[in-house]
C-alpha positions in Angstrom: -118.5 -217.8 95.1 -116.4 -220.8 94.1 -118.6 -223.6 95.5 -118.4 -225.3 92.1 -118.5 -229.0 91.2 -114.8 -229.5 91.7 -114.8 -227.8 95.1 -117.9 -229.9 96.1 -115.9 -233.0 95.0 -113.1 -232.0 97.5 -115.7 -231.6 100.2 -117.3 -234.9 99.4 -113.9 -236.6 99.8 -113.7 -235.2 103.3 -117.2 -236.3 104.1 -116.6 -239.9 102.9 -113.8 -240.4 105.4 -115.9 -238.9 108.2 -119.4 -240.2 107.8 -119.6 -243.0 105.2 -120.6 -246.1 107.1 -121.8 -244.1 110.0 -125.3 -243.8 111.4 -127.6 -240.7 111.6 -128.4 -240.1 115.2 -130.4 -236.9 115.1 -131.8 -234.5 112.5 -132.4 -230.8 112.9 -133.7 -228.0 110.6 -132.4 -224.8 112.1 -133.5 -222.7 109.0 -136.1 -223.0 106.3 -133.4 -224.2 103.8 -130.9 -225.9 106.1 -130.8 -229.4 107.5 -128.2 -230.7 110.0 -127.5 -234.4 110.5 -125.8 -235.6 113.6 -123.8 -238.7 112.6 -121.8 -241.3 114.5 -119.1 -241.8 112.0 -115.5 -242.9 111.6 -114.2 -239.8 113.5 -116.8 -240.1 116.3 -119.8 -237.8 116.5 -119.9 -235.2 113.8 -122.5 -232.8 112.4 -123.1 -232.4 108.7 -124.9 -229.4 107.2 -126.9 -229.7 104.0 -128.0 -226.3 102.8 -130.4 -225.6 99.9 -130.1 -221.9 100.3 -130.2 -220.4 96.8 -127.7 -217.7 97.7 -125.1 -220.2 98.9 -126.1 -223.9 98.7 -123.5 -226.2 100.1 -122.6 -229.4 102.0 -120.0 -229.8 104.7 -119.1 -230.8 108.3 -119.9 -228.1 110.8 -119.1 -227.3 114.4 -121.3 -224.2 114.7 -124.2 -224.2 117.1 -127.4 -223.2 115.2 -130.5 -222.2 117.0 -133.4 -224.6 116.3 -137.1 -223.6 116.2 -139.3 -224.7 119.1 -141.4 -226.7 116.7 -139.6 -228.7 114.0 -140.8 -228.0 110.4 -142.8 -230.7 108.6 -139.8 -231.7 106.4 -137.7 -232.2 109.4 -140.3 -234.4 111.0 -140.4 -236.5 107.7 -136.6 -236.9 107.7 -136.7 -238.0 111.3 -139.3 -240.6 110.5 -137.4 -242.1 107.6 -133.7 -241.5 108.4 -133.2 -241.6 112.2 -130.8 -244.5 112.8 -130.1 -244.9 109.0 -126.7 -246.0 108.0 -124.8 -244.0 105.3 -123.8 -246.6 102.7 -122.3 -244.4 100.0 -121.9 -240.8 99.0 -122.1 -240.3 95.2 -121.5 -237.2 93.0 -121.9 -237.3 89.2 -119.1 -236.0 87.1 -118.8 -232.2 87.3 -122.2 -231.8 88.8 -123.2 -229.9 91.9 -125.4 -232.8 93.0 -124.7 -235.2 95.9 -126.7 -238.3 96.7 -126.5 -240.1 100.1 -127.5 -243.8 99.7 -128.9 -245.0 103.0 -130.0 -248.1 104.7 -132.9 -247.3 107.0 -135.6 -249.2 109.0 -139.3 -248.9 108.3 -142.2 -249.0 110.8 -142.2 -252.8 110.8 -138.5 -253.0 111.5 -137.5 -254.1 108.0 -134.4 -252.8 106.3 -135.3 -250.4 103.4 -133.3 -248.2 101.1 -133.6 -244.5 101.1 -131.7 -241.7 99.3 -131.2 -238.1 100.2 -130.2 -235.8 97.3 -128.7 -232.4 97.7 -128.9 -230.3 94.5 -126.5 -227.4 95.2 -127.4 -225.5 92.1 -127.9 -221.8 93.0 -131.6 -220.7 92.6 -132.6 -224.3 91.8 -131.1 -225.7 95.0 -133.1 -228.4 96.7 -133.0 -231.3 99.2 -135.0 -234.3 98.1 -135.8 -237.5 100.0 -136.3 -240.7 97.9 -137.7 -244.1 98.6 -136.0 -247.4 97.5 -137.5 -247.2 94.0 -136.3 -243.6 93.4 -139.7 -242.1 94.0 -139.9 -238.7 95.7 -141.2 -238.9 99.3 -140.9 -235.1 99.8 -138.5 -232.2 99.2 -137.6 -228.8 100.7 -138.8 -226.9 97.7 -141.6 -228.3 95.6 -141.4 -227.5 91.9 -144.5 -227.7 89.6 -142.4 -227.7 86.5 -142.8 -226.1 83.1 -142.7 -227.9 79.8 -142.0 -224.7 77.8 -138.8 -224.0 79.7 -137.8 -227.6 80.5 -138.0 -227.1 84.3 -138.4 -230.5 86.0 -141.3 -231.4 88.2 -140.1 -232.1 91.8 -143.2 -233.3 93.7 -144.0 -236.1 96.1 -145.0 -239.3 94.3 -143.1 -238.7 91.2 -140.0 -240.6 90.2 -136.8 -238.5 90.7 -135.1 -237.4 87.5 -131.6 -236.0 87.7 -131.1 -232.5 86.4 -129.8 -232.0 82.9 -126.0 -231.9 82.8 -124.7 -228.3 83.4 -121.0 -228.8 82.9 -119.1 -225.6 82.8 -115.7 -224.4 83.9 -116.0 -222.3 87.1 -115.0 -218.7 86.4 -112.3 -218.6 89.1 -110.8 -221.8 87.9 -111.0 -220.8 84.2 -109.1 -217.5 85.0 -106.6 -219.4 87.0 -105.9 -222.0 84.3 -105.5 -219.3 81.6 -103.2 -217.4 84.0 -101.1 -220.5 84.3 -100.8 -220.8 80.5 -103.7 -223.1 79.5 -105.1 -222.2 76.1 -108.1 -223.1 74.0 -110.6 -225.7 75.2 -110.1 -226.2 78.9 -112.1 -229.4 79.2 -109.1 -231.6 79.4 -107.4 -229.4 82.0 -110.6 -229.4 84.1 -110.9 -233.2 83.9 -107.3 -233.6 85.1 -108.1 -231.3 88.0 -111.3 -233.3 88.8 -109.2 -236.5 88.9 -106.4 -234.8 90.9 -108.8 -233.8 93.6 -109.8 -237.4 94.1 -106.2 -238.7 94.0 -104.4 -236.0 96.0 -105.6 -234.3 99.2 -106.8 -230.8 98.1 -106.1 -227.7 100.2 -108.9 -225.7 101.8 -108.1 -222.0 101.1 -109.8 -218.8 101.8 -109.0 -215.7 99.6 -108.9 -212.5 101.6 -108.7 -209.0 100.2 -107.7 -206.2 102.6 -108.4 -208.7 105.4 -111.9 -209.5 104.3 -113.1 -212.9 103.0 -113.4 -212.7 99.2 -113.7 -216.3 98.0 -112.9 -220.0 98.7 -111.0 -222.6 96.7 -109.3 -225.9 96.8 -105.9 -225.0 95.3 -103.5 -222.0 95.6 -104.8 -219.1 93.4 -101.9 -217.2 91.7 -103.8 -214.9 89.4 -104.2 -212.1 92.0 -100.6 -211.9 93.0 -99.8 -210.1 96.3 -103.2 -208.3 96.2 -104.9 -211.4 97.7 -104.0 -213.2 100.9 -104.3 -217.0 100.8 -105.2 -218.5 104.1 -105.1 -222.3 104.5 -107.5 -224.2 106.8 -107.1 -227.7 108.3 -110.5 -228.9 106.9 -113.1 -227.8 104.4 -115.7 -227.9 107.2 -113.7 -225.2 109.2 -113.2 -223.2 106.0 -116.9 -223.1 105.1 -118.0 -222.5 108.7 -115.7 -219.5 108.9 -116.6 -218.2 105.4 -120.3 -218.3 105.7 -121.0 -217.8 109.4 -121.2 -214.0 109.5 -123.2 -213.5 106.3 -125.6 -216.4 107.2 -126.2 -215.0 110.7 -126.9 -211.6 109.3 -129.2 -213.1 106.6 -131.1 -215.2 109.2 -131.5 -212.2 111.5 -132.6 -210.0 108.6 -135.2 -212.5 107.5 -136.5 -213.2 111.0 -136.3 -209.6 112.2 -137.4 -207.7 109.1 -140.6 -206.5 110.9 -138.6 -205.5 113.9 -136.0 -203.7 111.9 -138.7 -201.9 110.0 -140.5 -200.8 113.1 -137.3 -199.5 114.7 -136.3 -197.6 111.6 -139.7 -196.0 111.3 -139.6 -195.0 114.9 -136.1 -193.6 114.5 -137.1 -191.6 111.3 -140.2 -190.2 113.0 -138.1 -189.1 116.0 -135.5 -187.5 113.7 -138.1 -185.6 111.8 -139.9 -184.4 115.0 -136.5 -183.4 116.4 -135.6 -181.3 113.3 -139.0 -179.5 113.5 -138.5 -178.7 117.1 -135.0 -177.3 116.5 -136.5 -175.1 113.8 -139.2 -173.9 116.2 -136.5 -173.2 118.9 -134.5 -171.2 116.4 -137.6 -169.1 115.7 -138.0 -168.3 119.4 -134.5 -166.6 119.4 -136.2 -163.6 117.7 -138.6 -163.0 120.6 -136.7 -159.9 121.8 -137.8 -158.1 118.6 -141.4 -158.9 119.6 -141.0 -157.3 123.0 -139.3 -154.2 121.5 -142.2 -153.8 119.1 -144.6 -153.9 122.0 -142.5 -151.3 123.9 -142.3 -148.9 120.9 -146.1 -149.1 120.3 -146.8 -148.5 124.0 -144.6 -145.4 124.0 -146.5 -144.0 121.0 -150.1 -144.9 121.7 -151.1 -141.2 121.5 -149.9 -141.1 117.9 -151.9 -144.2 116.8 -155.5 -144.8 115.8 -157.5 -148.0 115.1 -157.7 -149.3 111.5 -154.1 -149.0 110.4 -152.2 -152.1 109.1 -148.7 -150.7 109.6 -147.0 -147.8 111.3 -143.5 -146.3 111.1 -142.1 -145.1 114.4 -138.7 -144.1 115.8 -136.9 -147.1 117.2 -135.2 -146.0 120.4 -133.5 -149.4 120.7 -131.5 -148.5 117.6 -128.3 -146.5 118.5 -128.9 -144.2 115.5 -132.7 -143.8 116.2 -133.7 -145.1 112.8 -137.4 -145.7 112.1 -138.9 -149.2 112.2 -142.0 -150.4 110.4 -144.4 -152.3 112.7 -147.2 -154.5 111.2 -150.6 -154.0 112.9 -153.9 -155.7 113.0 -156.4 -153.1 111.8 -159.2 -154.7 113.7 -157.5 -154.1 117.0 -156.9 -150.9 119.0 -153.4 -149.6 119.4 -153.3 -150.9 123.0 -154.5 -154.3 121.8 -151.8 -154.4 119.1 -149.1 -153.7 121.7 -150.6 -156.4 124.0 -150.5 -158.8 121.1 -146.8 -158.3 120.7 -146.2 -158.9 124.4 -148.3 -162.1 124.2 -146.2 -163.4 121.3 -143.1 -162.6 123.2 -144.2 -164.5 126.3 -145.3 -167.4 124.1 -141.9 -167.6 122.5 -140.2 -167.3 125.8 -142.2 -170.2 127.3 -141.8 -172.2 124.1 -138.1 -172.0 124.4 -138.1 -173.7 127.8 -140.5 -176.4 126.6 -138.7 -177.0 123.3 -135.4 -177.2 125.0 -136.7 -180.0 127.2 -138.5 -181.7 124.3 -135.3 -181.6 122.2 -133.2 -183.0 125.0 -135.7 -185.9 125.3 -135.8 -186.3 121.6 -132.0 -186.5 121.3 -132.1 -189.2 124.0 -134.8 -191.1 122.1 -132.9 -190.9 118.9 -129.7 -192.1 120.5 -131.5 -195.0 122.1 -133.1 -196.1 118.8 -129.7 -195.8 117.1 -128.4 -198.2 119.8 -131.2 -200.6 119.2 -130.4 -200.6 115.4 -126.8 -201.5 116.4 -127.9 -204.3 118.6 -130.1 -205.8 115.9 -126.9 -206.3 113.8 -125.5 -208.4 116.7 -128.6 -210.6 117.1 -127.6 -214.3 116.5 -131.1 -215.9 116.6 -134.7 -215.7 117.5 -134.0 -215.5 121.2 -131.9 -212.4 120.8 -134.6 -210.8 118.5 -137.3 -211.7 121.0 -135.3 -210.0 123.8 -135.1 -206.8 121.7 -138.9 -207.0 121.0 -139.4 -207.4 124.7 -137.3 -204.3 125.4 -139.1 -202.2 122.8 -142.5 -203.2 124.1 -141.5 -202.2 127.6 -140.2 -198.8 126.4 -143.4 -198.2 124.5 -142.1 -198.4 120.9 -143.9 -201.6 120.1 -147.5 -202.5 121.1 -148.2 -205.5 123.3 -149.3 -208.5 121.3 -152.8 -209.1 122.7 -153.9 -210.2 126.2 -151.5 -213.2 126.2 -148.5 -210.9 126.3 -149.2 -210.1 130.0 -148.6 -213.7 131.0 -145.8 -214.4 128.5 -142.6 -215.8 129.9 -139.8 -213.2 129.9 -137.0 -214.1 127.4 -133.4 -213.8 128.6 -130.5 -214.3 126.2 -126.9 -214.9 127.0 -124.0 -212.4 126.2 -121.2 -213.5 123.9 -118.3 -215.1 125.7 -114.6 -214.7 125.0 -111.3 -215.8 126.6 -108.2 -213.6 126.3 -104.8 -215.1 125.5 -104.0 -214.3 129.2 -106.8 -216.6 130.3 -109.3 -213.9 131.4 -113.0 -214.2 130.6 -114.7 -211.4 128.7 -118.5 -211.0 128.2 -120.0 -208.8 125.5 -123.7 -207.8 125.6 -125.6 -208.3 122.4 -128.4 -205.8 123.3 -129.4 -203.2 125.8 -131.0 -205.7 128.2 -127.9 -207.8 128.3 -125.8 -204.7 128.7 -127.8 -203.6 131.8 -127.7 -207.1 133.2 -123.9 -207.4 132.8 -123.0 -204.0 134.1 -125.6 -203.3 136.8 -126.2 -206.8 138.2 -123.7 -209.4 137.3 -120.3 -207.7 137.2 -118.3 -207.1 140.4 -117.1 -203.7 141.5 -113.5 -204.6 140.6 -114.2 -206.0 137.2 -113.3 -203.8 134.2 -116.0 -202.2 132.1 -115.2 -201.2 128.4 -117.2 -199.0 126.0 -116.4 -197.1 122.8 -116.2 -193.3 123.5 -119.2 -191.3 122.3 -120.5 -193.9 119.8 -122.9 -196.8 120.3 -121.6 -200.2 121.2 -121.8 -203.2 123.5 -120.9 -203.1 127.2 -117.8 -205.3 127.6 -116.9 -206.8 131.0 -113.4 -208.2 131.7 -113.9 -210.5 134.7 -110.8 -210.0 136.9 -112.0 -212.3 139.7 -109.7 -210.4 142.1 -106.6 -210.7 140.0 -104.7 -208.0 138.1 -105.3 -208.4 134.4 -102.3 -208.3 132.1 -101.9 -205.5 129.5 -102.6 -207.9 126.7 -106.0 -209.0 128.1 -107.0 -205.3 128.7 -106.0 -204.5 125.1 -107.9 -207.5 123.7 -111.1 -206.5 125.7 -110.8 -203.0 124.4 -110.5 -204.4 120.8 -113.7 -206.4 121.3 -115.5 -203.3 122.5 -114.3 -201.5 119.3 -115.4 -204.4 117.1 -118.8 -204.7 118.6 -119.7 -201.0 118.0 -120.7 -198.6 115.3 -117.0 -197.9 114.7 -116.1 -201.4 113.6 -115.4 -200.3 110.0 -113.3 -197.3 111.1 -109.6 -197.1 111.8 -108.4 -196.8 115.4 -111.1 -195.5 117.8 -111.1 -194.5 121.4 -112.4 -197.0 124.0 -112.9 -196.0 127.6 -112.5 -198.4 130.4 -112.9 -198.3 134.2 -113.7 -200.5 137.2 -117.4 -201.3 137.3 -117.8 -199.4 140.6 -117.4 -196.1 138.6 -120.3 -197.0 136.3 -123.7 -195.9 137.3 -127.2 -196.2 135.8 -129.2 -193.1 136.5 -132.8 -193.5 137.8 -135.2 -193.6 134.9 -132.5 -194.0 132.3 -133.2 -195.8 129.0 -132.1 -199.4 128.7 -128.3 -199.7 128.1 -127.6 -196.1 129.1 -125.1 -195.4 131.9 -122.7 -192.7 133.1 -119.2 -193.3 134.2 -116.2 -191.4 135.8 -112.5 -192.0 136.6 -111.8 -193.8 133.4 -108.9 -194.4 131.1 -108.9 -194.3 127.3 -107.2 -196.6 124.8 -106.9 -196.1 121.0 -107.6 -199.5 119.5 -108.2 -201.0 116.0 -111.4 -203.0 115.7 -110.4 -206.6 115.0 -112.9 -209.1 113.7 -110.3 -211.9 113.3 -109.4 -211.5 117.0 -113.1 -211.7 117.9 -113.4 -215.0 116.0 -110.3 -216.4 117.6 -111.2 -215.6 121.2 -114.9 -216.5 120.9 -116.0 -219.3 123.3 -118.8 -221.4 121.8 
């Protein structure tokens, strides 16, 4: 990704105009490596994200709502102690370095003015966020580093004086390729320095690079090297660009980290169910040969007078064969001829009964497998701990997870909120993020005249278009169908069928698994899953 020193410089310029001189009102730490500062600045109240995530460290204004933990982490509590109410005096970035220092004027416990500094080192796997006192001594940091003399890794520990990282000047790969494409030759240092100065003198342009409609990279100037193979999409601000670029991948990463145990449990249950189902299908296939067992019993019974005990096989005329050919019948030499015939009849009846039992078991297993597949799909839609907890709750109630001790009985039931959208025609649309929300939307909240949408024959969210007694326009119906397609297993496919019908034609059978319904009197629309539409219509 192109979050290099020059790009960071462009972001810092945007921050200076928004927060320099402002005061820090509130401090949050929604993730282990992310801190959000709520600032009363020159543009009013804004929020600033400082991320020391090694995969994509960055700094920018943000408008996204991030779920905060119930109990603030220790580092967050320390920042609140030292920086709440602090004024941002200056934002400093060394030449061509991915390091930004916020120089702050804070108030100590006695009410005296003191200096503090907050340093973001946005340097890949070495990313860190460090709080300094007025003398440059480390009060604490997000990631403590013991240091290593042999490799030159700095110590970053409370009580030590802060030392800036060694200069790591280098031309970002994307920019180097772009400069060479534009005709720059040899040493690019002068061209890069000119670009660094230009970013400070002239307003840079926030740009997202998209390939086949999917986000590929970010930059601060038009990139020409890809030609027509790459779409260049301009944004009003760097904050909006970075929110848009990182939102999906960060949500998926947070969900993956917080829900790894849950995902593993569901996958294991799904794999066990699939293996059991395959074995049952093989057993059912074996029962299809039961008529041969009955015929062997009949042939033996008809020829008892020709048999004696102690034989292991016998060849007899097969009167079930149109040509009367002989058939070889295995025998148990320890049994009498009558007992051998009875054994074949028992095996026949056993296979006959097994067919009925296996048919029921397979039907149940297919339902279980379909349900677990639907849970895996909803895990991909989870946007935070509340959504994950709601899925855990559902799996506990359906018996796939064990209750967590005695306290689980009195635990408060978690209830999340569906995603909300607004069509261009002004109609509200709700999309369930898991089976519990799907049931709530369809079976309890939606009115009989509201429209229900679902992808045909594949797992996906229940989508409700709230009509409120009005006749929805064709565009709103099409957009609701597109949302149903996007929030389904078919989001990566081309056009897929989406069924829709008034809610009064959707029923949940007694005893049905969470999220499972039947419906009648429906229409079908072929639609293209559209993630950009989902982003545009989303109501935050």
